N, C-alpha and C positions, 0 to 999 in steps of 0.2 A: 587472475588476480583478485583477491577480495579485500573490501575495504574494514578496516576495523571501527566499531561505533564510537563516536565522540559526542560530548554533552553541548558543546558552547562553539557557536561561529566566530571566526577571527579575521583578521586581516595580516597578511603577509607577503611581501613581494617575491618569496620564492616557493609559492603555492599558487596554483589556479583553481577555479571553482567551476562546477557545473551543477545544473538541476538535477535532482536524484529522479530518475525516471521509474516509475512504478509500474513495472511489467514482468516481461519473463527474459532473463538474461540468456543470451545465445551467442556462440562464436559462429560466425559465416565463413565457410570455406568456399572460395569462388574460383573454379579453374576448369578451363575448356568450356567456357559458355554455359557452364552448371552452377548452381547454388546449393550447398548442403548445409543446414543449421543443426547444431548439437548443444544441448543444454550444459549446464555446469555439471551435471550428474552423469554426462556421457550418453544422454539419451538422444536419439535421432529425431528431431522435430519438423524434418523437412514436409512430411506430409501433413502436418497439422495446418501449415501455412503455405498453401500451393501459389497464392498470388506473389510471395516472397521468392519465388523462383524467378521473377523478373530482376533480380538485384545486378544480374550480370549486364543487363541492357544500360545500367546507368554508371557502371565503373569503368574507369579508365586503366585496366590493367590486365594482362594475361592470366595473372594468377593472384590471390592474395587471401589472406586470414584476417577477419576483421572481429573485433569485441564490441558488443552492443546489446541493445535491449530491443526486444518486441513489445510494442505498445498499442493500445486502443485509445484514442483521445474522445473525450466527452464532448457535449456540446460547445463548452467553453474553450475546447483545444487543449486540455489538460489531460495528461496521462491517468488513465483510470484503471486501477487493478482488478475492481469490480467488472468492468467490461470485459477485462481480459480473461477473468474466469467463466464469464457468460460464453465468451468465444470459445473457449476450450473445453468447457462442460465443468462447472464449477462444482465442488464439493460441498453440499449443504447439509450441515449435520451428519456427516459420514456417507451420504448419498451422492451419486454422480449424476448429473442433469444433463439431459441432450445439449450437445454443444450448438451455438447460434453463429453458423459460418457466413450470415450476412453482416456482423459486426466488423468493419474494415480495421486493418491493422497496418503498422508502419514499423520499419526497423531502423531505430536510431543508433548510429555507430559512434563510438566515442573513443576507439583505440585501433591501431593497424599493428598486427604482429609480423606478418610476412608479406613481402610484396615484390612481384616478378622475381621469385627466387631467392630474395635477399631477407636473412632473419633479422628482424628489428629490435627483438626483444631486450637486447643489451644497449639498446639506444636512448638517451633519455626522452621522457614522455613528451617534453617540448617539441623535440624534433620529429617523434613520432606524429604528433599533433599536425605539424606542418605539412608531413608525407599524407596524412589523412585528407586533409584540407584540398589537396589537389586531385583527388581522386575521383570525384564525382563529374560526370559530363555535364550535367546541368540541374538546377534545383527542382525540386518536386520528386514525383514518383514514388516507389514504395520506399526506397531509403533517404534518410535524412542524416545530417551530420549534427551531433549533440554540440552545441556552443558552448564555449567555455570563457570565463571572465578572469583577468589577471587580478591578484593581491586584494580585492575587495570582497571578502567573503561575508563580511556582516551584511553588506547592502544588498547582496543576493541572497542571503538568507531572510530578510526582511520582505524583498520582493517575492520569494517563495511562499511566504507566511500570508500576505496580501492577497495572493493568487490561489490559496488554497491549495498549493501542492504539498508533495510529501517531505519535502527537505532539500538539502544539497549534499554533493561530495565534495571534499577537499583533496587535491591530489598535489604531492610535490613535483615541481617542474623537472627536477633532475631525476626522478626516480625511474627505474628500470623495470621491464616486466616481469614480475615472478609468481610462478603458479602456486600461490598460498595467500593468506591473509596477512596484510601488511600494514603498518603504521605509516607508510608513506602515502596511503589512501585512506581516507576517513569519511564516513557517514554520518551525517548530523541530520536527524530528524525532527519534524515538527509534530507535536502531538496537540489535540484539540481535546476540549474539556465541556461537558454537558450535564446540567442537573436532570436527573430522570426519577419518575415515580417508580417505586416498587411495586409490582402487581402480583408478584407470586415468587415461587422458586422451584427448583427441579431437585430430584433425588440424587444424592451423592453415589459416586461411582470408586470402585476399589477400596481404598484403605482412609478415603476422606470422611470425615464426620460433619454431621448435621445436614448440609444441604450441598449441591453441586454448583448452582449457578443462581442469582437473581434475575427474574424476568422484568425487563425494563419497558417502560412506556411514556409516551407524550400526549398532551391533549392536542387535539385540532381546533379548528375554529368553529367547530360544533360542539365543542366539550366532550368528545369522545377521546377515550384513553386509546392510543395507537401503540402496538406492539412495535418496538424498535431494535430489539435484540435482548440478548442476556450476558452478565458478566459473571465469570467462573473465576477470573484469577484477580490479584490484588489482595486477597485474604490469607492472614495467617491464622493460627489455632485460635488465638484469642479473639480476633474480630469475627471469625466465623462462629464462634460460641455467642458473642455478644449479640451480633445480627441474627441469629438464630432464635434466641431468647425473645426478641422484639417482635419476630415474624409470628412466633406462637401465639402472641397475644392478639393478633388481629387476623388470624385465619378466616377465611371465608369459603363457603360451599360455591360460590358462584364467580365465574371470571370476571374482573373488572374491566376487560379489554374490549373494544369494539371490534367484532368479526374475530375471525379464526386466529389464533397463535400459530402459526404454521412450524411445521417440523421440530417440534420439540420432543425431548423424553418427556416421560411422566412429570407433569408440574401440578402444583400445590397452589392454589390462590390464596391471595390475602386482600384485605381491605388497602385501598390505595391511599394510605396515610404516611407514608414514608418516602424520603426523598434521598437518594444518592449521587454524590459527585463522582462523574464517570469520566475517565480519559480514554481517548480511542483515536484511530489513525485517520478515519474518513468515512463519509457517508457511501454505501454502497448504493448503486442503481437498482431501480425496482425491476423485479423479475416477474416471472409467470406465476411464481409461488407467493408473491406479496409485495409490499412497498418498500422504500429504503430501510436500511439498516444500519446500525453502527458496525464498523469493521475493527476487530481487535479491541474490544472494550476492557477497561480495567477499573475495578472499584478503588476510588480513592478514600472514601469515609460517607458517613451519613450527615445530611444537613438538616438538623432540626431546626435551624433558622428560617426555612424555606417552606411556604405553603404549597402543598403538590398541585393546586391548580396554577402556579405560576410556572410551572414546566410545561411549555408549550411548544409546539414544533415551529411556529414562526419566530419564536426567541431563540430558539436552538440553531445559531448559525451553520447553514450548510456548505459555506465556502470558504469560512475563516475559522481561525482557532489560535490558542495560545502555544508559543513554542517554548523551548527550554531557556531561551535567552531573554525571555521577558521578564 
């Protein structure tokens, strides 16, 4: 069952609300003392997460089918998609990186579909949650229950915003489990914004005109421009042409960034004179390839009212951001 995107958090006694877990969705089949994990695309994930074979030790059932999320937690205990990518071997600009098996993972269960031979999919969600709540032998281990909260979605959304989480999921309490995208489950994502210096651009691909993406940076405490990613979405034909014309006027033969700008396709440099307003999902964790980067950055517009030197790492809050409800 998949959630439909929604823009606004709400309060409603007929709904319950969960923190949106930023990991890899997985169905867990538990039977005869063994656990098998399958992705939403029907790929077997069991071998990728050998520690989750211990699921069976923590479940009070002969057989069960659970729906949940495989997550990696950061230093603050928040689910981190960046760490999950590193654990599995993230794709960085089309390249696969060696997986980091030492990054610990957990399985957060939020639904139960079968239990001891009984099909629960036609049972209301609220009842399935009660069944799920009685499944674990004891707290801890490699499996956790995803908490839910009744009625008060706005308060949970605000708590998620303050904690730097991805957002929340709203689920109708009476909803049955259907193998499709449903309006009875809604995902309400937080988005963050930051002002970045444009230090270059990449060649366009396919039928796209002018450039592929803008190369973004922020100044550190030593006034060095640090590469934080590149944004290729958010442009229409008009803004592509307008930004392109301005970039042409400030082209430079030298990179304005400190250190290597890693894993980019062919880049062209510009003087660091333009500031872009960028929306993004989260800050990724540092990897062997470089420091933290913006995840899923989207260009919102140019900020002619901002001095590029004001775009600094210490002012770009890496734990908080603005959501659609603000």
